[in-house]
N, C-alpha and C positions, 0 to 999 in steps of 0.2 A: 314394924310398920303394919298397918292394915290395909290390904288391898281392896279398893273400892270397885266392884264389879259394874261395869257400865250395862245399860240395856242393849239387847242386840238392835241390829239396824233396823228391822221391820217393825219393832215396838217403837223407836224413836222416830221413824218415818210416819208411821201410823199416829202416832199423838201429834205430830205437827199437822198432819192433813185435818185430823179433827179440829184442832185449835183454829185452823185457819178458816174453817166454815162456821164454825162458832161465833167468829169475829165477823166474819161475812154476813151472818145473819143478824147480828146486833147492828152493824151498819146500815144495812138495808133497812132496818126499822126506822132510822134516822132521815132517811130521804124523804123529801118533799117532792111527790109525783105532781106533774102538771095537770091541769084537767083537760080534757078532749077541746074545750073553746081556746084554751091558751095555745094549745098545740097547733090547731087551724090558724088562729090569728099570727102567731109565728111564723108559719108554713108560707102564708100569704105575704108576709114581709118580706121573707127570704127570695121568695118567687119574684116579687116586684123589684127588688133591690137586683137580682140577677137581670132581669130584663132591662132595666136601665143602664146598667153598666154595658150590657151587651148592645144596646143602641148607641151608646157613645163609642164604643169600640168601632162598630159598624161606620159611625159617621166618620171617625177619624181614618179609618182605612180608606173610605171613599175619597176624601180631601186628599190624603196621601197620595192616592192613586190618580187623582185628576192632576195634582202637582207636578209629580214625577212624569205623567205622560206629556204635560205642556212643557215642561223642560226639556224633554227627548226630541219633541216636533219642533222646538225653538231652536234646537243647535243642529238638526239634521238639514 
């Protein structure tokens, strides 16, 4: 039987690291990057949605507080 000598750990690991970066580079070439106008538009949409949800939560909290205070005052 012929013994097949494996590469040492450093060469295997270095080969894997190099392969990872080659594949990373090729994948990054496929990415379609957003334009600054698209980024600004998407950011404004997110900020608007956060504000709307925040207002709804604030309104619900206020109504719940008024209702709970009314119930407490009713039974005291």
